[in-house]
N, C-alpha and C positions, 0 to 999 in steps of 0.2 A: 672581711677576707683580706689577708695581708698579701700584697704583691710587691715584688721588686723586679722591675723590668729594665734590663740593660739594652743599650743601643749604641751604635757608633763603630762596631767592629767592621773588619773588612780586610782586603788585601792591600798591602802597601810595600813599596820598595825600601830596601835598607837605607837608613838616613832620613826616612820620611816621618810624618807625624799622623797621629790619630787622637781623637778625643772620645772617650767612652763616657756615657751618661747612664745613671741608674735612677729611675723614678720610683719612689716608694709611695705606697698607699696602704691604708688600713692600720697605720701605726702613728704614734705621736713622735714624729721624726726627730724633733729637737732633743728627745730623751734617749736617742740611740747613738752609739758609736758606729761608724761606718767603715767598712774595709773593702778593698779589692784583693781578691785572690786570683791565681791563675793555675792552670793545669795543662802541662804539655803531654803529648802522647807518651805513655810508658813511665811517666813521672808522677810523684805525689803532688797534691795540691799545695801551693805555697802562698804565703802572704806577700803581697806586693806593696801595698800602702794602706795606711789607716788614718782616720781623722776622728778625734774624739768629739763628744758633744760640745766641748769647749774649744774646738778648733785646733787642738794640738795634733800635729802630724808626725808620722813615722814612715820610713821607707826601707824596703829590702835593699841591701847594699848595692846590688847590681843595677838598680834603677835610680839611685840617688843622683841628683843633678840632671836627670833626663825626664823623669815623671813628676807630675804635680797633682796632688789630690786636693779637692776643694768641695765645699758643700754650700747649698743654698737652702736654709731652713724655711724660707718663705715659699719655695717651690717644691720642697720635699725631694730634692735631688742631690746626688753626689756625683762628681765628675772625676775623671782621670785623664789629664792631658799627658800624652806620651810623645816625646820628641826623640830624635836621633835613634829611631827604632833599629833593632838588630834582629837577625834571623833567630837568635836564641830567645827573643821575646814572643815568638810564635806560641800560642796557647789559646785555650778557652779561658776567658776572663769572667770571673763571677763577682757579683756584688753581694755583700754580706752585712747584715744589721744585727747588732747585739745591744740589748737594753743596758742602760748604765748600771743597773743593779743585777745584770746577767740573768734576769728573769725569763727572757725570751730571746730567741735568735732566729734569723731567717736568711735563706739563700735565694738569689735570683736564678734564672734558668741558664745564664751564661751567654757570652757572645764571642764568636771566633775572631781572633786576630792572627793574621798570617803575614809575616815579613819575608818577602822573597823577591828576587829580581827575575 
């Protein structure tokens, strides 16, 4: 059974930091590209950051320089370090895994991030 379990969300003040983690099980993690998406109320889900199986990263423009995605293949985890958070970063953040051959893909259940004073 494949599971992607996110953790680390919460309430933070503007300018603060949070670190999201996603623990994967049931997949050969090193053969998956990993991504973080987010969905704010009334908006479409959008890609925030991605990291390939070969550690190549990409970021949505609004988070460049503030967010950092990383992965630990030994622990089957992917993390998203979020700094200088803004109210517009408020959303449910989802972990997503896609096989390098696009044969399978999986979503986590999401974790809420709220940036507010």
